[in-house]
C-alpha positions in Angstrom: -8.3 15.7 -5.3 -8.3 15.3 -8.6 -9.2 12.5 -11.4 -6.6 11.3 -13.8 -7.1 9.5 -16.8 -4.5 6.4 -16.8 -5.0 3.8 -19.4 -8.4 3.0 -19.0 -8.7 4.0 -15.4 -10.4 7.0 -13.8 -8.1 7.5 -10.9 -8.3 9.6 -7.7 -5.6 11.3 -6.5 -4.7 13.5 -3.5 -2.0 16.4 -4.1 -0.7 18.1 -1.5 2.4 20.6 -1.0 5.6 21.2 -3.0 9.2 19.9 -3.5 10.5 16.5 -3.7 7.7 14.0 -4.4 6.4 11.6 -1.9 4.1 8.9 -3.6 1.9 7.2 -0.8 0.5 3.7 -1.8 -2.3 2.4 0.8 -3.5 -1.1 1.0 -6.5 -2.9 2.2 -9.3 -2.0 2.7 -7.9 1.6 2.5 -7.7 4.4 0.5 -5.7 7.5 -0.1 -7.5 9.1 3.0 -5.5 6.6 5.2 -2.3 8.8 4.5 -4.0 12.1 5.8 -1.8 12.4 8.9 1.5 11.9 6.9 0.5 14.2 4.1 -0.5 17.0 6.4 2.9 16.3 8.6 5.3 16.1 5.3 3.6 18.4 2.7 4.9 21.7 4.3 8.3 20.6 2.8 7.3 17.9 -0.2 5.0 17.2 -2.9 2.7 14.5 -1.3 0.9 12.3 -3.8 -1.9 9.5 -2.7 -3.9 7.9 -5.2 -6.7 5.5 -4.9 -5.3 2.1 -6.3 -7.3 0.7 -8.9 -10.4 -0.8 -7.4 -10.5 1.3 -4.6 -12.1 4.4 -3.1 -13.3 6.7 -5.5 -10.9 5.2 -8.6 -12.9 3.9 -11.6 -11.0 0.8 -12.5 -11.7 -0.6 -15.9 -13.5 -3.9 -15.4 -10.2 -5.7 -17.6 -7.7 -4.2 -15.1 -5.2 -6.9 -14.4 -3.2 -7.1 -10.9 -0.1 -8.9 -12.5 2.8 -7.3 -11.0 4.2 -6.2 -14.5 0.7 -4.3 -15.0 0.9 -3.0 -11.5 4.3 -1.4 -12.1 3.2 -0.2 -15.7 0.1 1.6 -13.6 2.3 3.5 -11.2 4.7 4.4 -13.9 1.7 5.9 -16.1 0.5 7.6 -13.0 3.8 9.4 -12.5 4.2 10.3 -16.1 0.5 11.8 -16.1 1.0 13.9 -13.1 4.7 15.3 -15.0 6.8 14.2 -11.4 10.6 14.8 -11.4 12.6 11.9 -12.7 13.0 10.1 -9.0 10.2 9.9 -6.4 10.3 8.7 -2.7 8.0 5.7 -2.3 6.0 5.1 0.8 4.2 1.7 0.6 2.0 -0.3 2.9 0.2 -3.6 3.1 -1.3 -4.2 -0.7 0.2 -1.0 -1.6 3.8 -2.8 -0.8 3.2 -5.0 -3.4 2.1 -2.4 -6.2 5.1 -0.2 -5.2 7.7 -2.7 -4.9 7.0 -4.2 -8.3 7.2 -0.9 -9.6 10.7 -0.3 -7.7 11.5 -3.5 -9.0 10.7 -2.8 -12.5 11.9 0.8 -12.4 14.6 1.1 -9.7 16.2 4.6 -11.4 13.1 6.5 -10.8 13.2 5.8 -6.9 15.0 8.1 -5.0 14.4 6.1 -1.4 11.9 3.4 -0.4 9.8 3.3 2.9 8.4 -0.3 3.3 5.5 -1.0 5.6 3.8 -3.9 6.7 3.7 -5.9 3.4 5.0 -9.3 1.4 6.2 -9.7 -1.7 7.7 -13.2 -1.0 6.8 -16.4 -2.8 7.2 -18.4 0.6 4.6 -16.2 2.6 1.3 -17.7 3.3 -1.7 -15.0 3.2 -3.5 -14.2 6.5 -6.6 -16.2 7.5 -9.1 -13.9 5.7 -7.3 -13.2 2.8 -7.1 -17.4 2.3 -10.9 -17.2 2.6 -11.1 -14.5 0.0 -9.2 -16.2 -2.5 -11.4 -19.6 -2.5 -14.4 -19.4 -5.3 -18.0 -19.2 -3.9 -17.0 -19.3 -0.2 -14.7 -16.1 -0.6 -17.5 -14.4 -2.6 -20.0 -15.2 0.6 -17.6 -13.9 3.0 -16.6 -10.7 1.2 -20.4 -9.7 0.1 -21.9 -10.9 3.3 -19.5 -9.0 5.6 -21.3 -6.4 7.7 -20.1 -3.3 9.4 -20.2 -5.0 13.0 -17.8 -7.8 11.4 -15.9 -5.3 9.5 -15.4 -3.0 12.4 -14.2 -5.9 15.0 -11.5 -7.0 12.2 -10.2 -3.6 12.0 -10.4 -2.9 15.9 -8.7 -6.1 16.6 -5.9 -5.2 14.0 -5.5 -1.6 14.9 -7.2 -0.6 18.0 -6.3 2.8 17.8 -8.2 3.4 14.2 -10.9 5.8 15.2 -14.7 5.0 14.5 -14.5 7.5 11.9 -11.7 5.8 10.0 -13.5 2.5 10.1 -16.7 3.8 8.7 -15.2 5.7 6.1 -13.3 2.5 4.8 -16.3 0.4 5.0 -18.7 3.2 3.0 -16.3 2.3 0.4 -16.6 -1.1 0.3 -19.1 -1.1 -2.7 -20.0 -3.9 -4.6 -17.7 -3.2 -7.3 -14.8 -2.3 -5.0 -15.7 -6.0 -2.9 -15.2 -7.5 -6.4 -12.1 -5.8 -7.4 -10.4 -6.9 -3.7 -11.4 -10.3 -4.5 -9.8 -10.3 -8.3 -6.8 -8.7 -6.7 -6.2 -11.6 -4.0 -7.3 -14.3 -6.1 -4.5 -12.9 -9.0 -1.7 -12.3 -6.7 -1.0 -16.0 -5.8 2.4 -16.2 -3.8 3.7 -18.5 -6.6 3.9 -15.2 -8.9 6.6 -13.4 -6.6 9.1 -16.3 -7.5 12.0 -14.3 -9.6 10.6 -10.9 -8.7 11.8 -11.1 -5.2 15.1 -12.1 -6.1 15.1 -8.9 -8.1 13.6 -6.7 -5.5 16.4 -7.4 -3.4 19.0 -6.4 -6.6 16.7 -2.9 -6.5 16.8 -2.3 -2.5 20.8 -2.8 -2.8 20.7 0.5 -5.2 17.7 2.3 -3.5 18.0 3.7 0.1 15.4 1.6 1.8 14.2 1.6 5.0 11.4 -0.6 6.9 8.6 0.5 9.3 6.6 -2.4 10.9 4.2 -2.6 13.8 5.5 -5.5 16.5 1.9 -6.8 16.9 0.6 -6.7 13.4 -1.9 -9.7 13.2 -1.9 -9.7 9.4 1.7 -10.0 8.8 4.4 -11.2 11.3 7.2 -9.0 12.1 9.4 -11.5 11.2 9.0 -10.4 7.4 10.4 -7.3 8.1 13.9 -8.1 7.6 13.5 -9.7 4.6 13.8 -6.7 2.3 17.4 -6.3 1.8 18.2 -3.6 4.6 19.2 -3.3 8.1 17.4 -0.2 8.4 14.5 -1.5 10.4 12.2 0.3 12.7 9.8 -2.1 14.9 7.5 -0.2 16.6 6.5 -1.7 19.9 2.7 -1.9 20.5 1.9 -0.9 16.7 -0.4 -2.8 14.7 -0.9 -3.3 11.0 -1.1 0.6 10.5 1.9 2.1 12.0 1.3 5.2 10.3 -2.3 5.4 12.0 -0.9 3.8 15.5 2.2 5.9 15.3 1.4 8.8 13.4 4.1 11.6 14.3 6.7 9.0 14.8 6.3 7.6 11.7 6.4 11.0 9.8 9.8 11.7 11.4 11.3 8.4 10.5 10.2 9.3 7.1 11.4 12.6 6.8 14.8 11.8 8.3 15.0 8.9 5.5 14.2 10.9 2.7 16.4 14.0 3.9 19.5 11.4 4.0 19.0 9.9 0.5 
């Protein structure tokens, strides 16, 4: 792990291995640690890069950081420039890391060699899941976020991903400082579904050029499996019995799917 100055943000990045670069972008309430299994499996052949996104984990985000799509794309581009990555990278994204990564792929398609999408959204007609809808509401959302204790958090995570270990859940919960909770609220309140209008069409133009696959947990309780077919590719891997975190539920299988996709891109 190392810290890098990206604009006005101190960004924590885990880098392992060497070779072609794979960039892993995590979701809520995760950090770069969620990719530990993937990085262990793939770092023998590739350079694996996993940052804590602004507002998450150990990354110190500027209070002025904006979660608009163009700024998220800019952030990823600046990170890759700082790390001196090759001209093209393989991108693996999940949950809100999908929004960040797909914004980048849409703005900079020539910098993405392959794209693996897991359990995310980039669509103006998608309604956020129940918890996210609560977080988006002033006052009520603030109360729900800041009063969320470990037992409530543990129950929600176990329901969404029964295979998550107590250690993983505790680690994520420990990262939910007051600052992190404020940034999560800001993220969800900025990313109104309407902002994807126009972007979602441009994403489909990008995925026509970028070798793209989708991996989805069939039992995802946050993002319905019907979304999996909307990213402009018929290369779909719907994992039966898996929930919102396929890379945790089916670690070995997902690593193999990613490797095969990269090797054929």
